[in-house]
N, C-alpha and C positions, 0 to 999 in steps of 0.2 A: 451951259453945262453939256459936256459931250455925251452923246448917246452910247450906251453899252451895246456892243454888237455880240449877239449870241451865235456862236458857230455850231451849226448842226453836224453831228457826227454821221458820217457816211458808213453805211454797212458795206463791208468788203464782200462783194458778191461771190467771188471764187471760193474763198475759205468756207463760206456759208453753204455753197453747193456741195463742197467736199464732205462737210459734216452730214448733210442730208443723204448723200450717197452712202456714206458709212453706216448711218442709222438704217437706211433702207436695205442695205446689204445684210446687216445683222438681223433685221426683221425677217427678211426673206429666208436667211439661213435657218433661223429658229423655226419658222413656219414649215420649211422643207423637212427639217429634222423631226418635228413633231408629227407631221402628216404623211410622210412617205410610207406607203403600204408595203407589207411583205409580198414579194413577187412569187416566191415558190417555197413550198414546204415539203421536205423529204423525210419520210419515216423509214428507219433502218432496223434490221435484225428481228423483225416480227415473223412469226410463222402461222399463228392462228388468230391473232388480233387484227382486226381490220383498221385500215388507215383512218376511216371516218370516226371510229370509236376513239382512237388516239387524239385526233384533232379536236373533237368535242370535249374530251376530258381535259385537254390542255388549254381549252378556251381560245383556240386559234382557228376555228372552223371558218370564220369570216375574213381571214387573212388581215389581221389588225396592223396598226402602225408598227413598223419594224423596229425603230430605234427606241420605242417606248416599252418594248417587251422586257420583262424581268426573268432571266433564265432560271434563277433559283426558285422563283415562285411557280413557274411552270413545272419544274422538276418535282416539287413537293406535291403539286396537284396530281401528277401522274403516279407518283409512288404511293399515293393513298389507295390506289386500285389493288385489289387482291390478285389481279392478273399480272402485275408488273413488279419485278424485284428491284429494278433500278432504272433511272432515266437520266440522260445527259443531253443538254441543249447546246448546239454549236451554231455559229453564224458564219456565213460566207459572203463574199462580195456580191453585188447586184441583189442585195436584200433576200438572200436565200437562208431559210431556217432549216436546220437539220435536227431531227429528234431521234436519238439512238436509244433503243429500248432493250432491256434484258427481261424477257418474259418469265413469269413464274409458271413453270411447266406443270400442266395437269397430268396426274398419274393414273387415277382410276375413279370410277363412280362407286360410292359406297352405298350398297343397296339398302342397308338398315336405316339410314337417316336421310336418304335422297340427296346426298351432297357429292360434289366434285372435290376430290382431295388433291392438293398440290404438293410439290416437292418440299416446300417449307412448312408442311403440315397444316396450313390453313385450309379451311373448307368454305365452299360457297354452295348454297342451295341450287339444285339443278335448274329450277324455274327462274333463277336470277342470273344464270350464266349468260355471258355476252354472246356466246356462239355455241354451236353443237360440237362437243369434243369427241374425237374418236379415241376413246380410252376404254380399257376393259372394266368389267364390273366385279367388284369384290362381293362375294355371295354371303360370307359369314363373318363372325367376330374373330379378330386377331387379338390375342392376349396383350396386355399392356407391356409386359417384359419382352415381347417380340415385335411390338408395333414400330418402334423407332428404326430397328434394323430392317424391317420389311419396307418402310419408306425409303431407306437408304438403298436397298437392293433394287427397288422399282425405279429409282432415279437414275440408275446405271443402265437401264434397259434402253437400247437404241430406239429412236422414234418409229422407224419402219417395222421393227419387231413388235413394239408396243401396240401398233395398229393391227397386228395379226392375232392378238389375244382377245378373246371375247369375254371369258369369265375366269375368275380366280377363286380358289377355295382353299382355306386353311385346313389341311388334313394330316395332323400329327399321327404318328403310330407309336408302337412300343419302343422302337429303336431311334426314332427321329422326331423330336418335339418341334422341329423348325421346318417341317415339310409342307410344301404347297403344291396344289395341282392346277395347272394352267390348261384351259380349254381353248384350243386354237380354232380360228375361223375355218380352216381347211378340214376339220374333223379329227385331227390328231389331238392327243393329250400329252402333256409334259409334266413330269414330276421334277421339282427343284427344291433345294434346301437353302436356307438363308446364307450359309457360308459359300454357296456356289450359285447364287441367284443370277449373276451376270452371265453365266454359261448359256442362258437362253439367247444371248446375242449371236451364238453360232447356229441358231436354228436353221437358217437358210442353207448353210453349208451341209448340215446333216440331211436336210430335206432333199437336196440334190442327189443323195446316195440311196434314197429309199425306193426309187423306181415306182413312184406313185402309190406305194403301199400306205395303208392307214393303220394306225395303232397307237401304242403308248411309248413315249420316249422317256427313259429314266436318266435324268441329268443329276439326280440327287446322289446316286451311287452307281458305279459301274458303267455309266454312259452306254447303255444298250437300248435296242429298240425291240418292242414286242409287237408283232403283227397281229391285227385283229382277225379272228376267224371269219 
């Protein structure tokens, strides 16, 4: 009886190595994708918020894996802060993360309840503020029917002018129920009314004409300056 000869199949070495190379390349590619760190983080458009605060709030202080970051998740984290109106995350080549911030602008410190008031009307207790804000102090109560327009007027005041106002007082009189008195850091006082509130932005121009005199500037009506005795 003839013996059956069993032929052993030979593994073709070259195709096997090619498969190994492909699998190895895929593994390396996935590993690189998952583990590549963020190389640089750029925070844009901030004036009072510190970069460190932004990075901690966004959860990227340790420069995490670049390709695993979820932009929408980071944006939501940032926009939960009362100090941030909106946030947008952008990516650039070489693993650069760009965080664009629109700050919620602080307008004044409300003396009655110890809060910082922002342009969107939100409030934050002064003790919880992330930084010291250079904003004026509102000394007294503003009626509800005037409050929204007061916020709107304050939001139109330029930042450099806002920084020169130390105190604000609501001082209506018989003729004008929307009148406010602004106490300036340089010792001058300025009367404004809600319909002309943004006229305070011309304060520097007026100041240059006063020849260092101190007094009261009436921007509520007449636009004249009364020199102190």
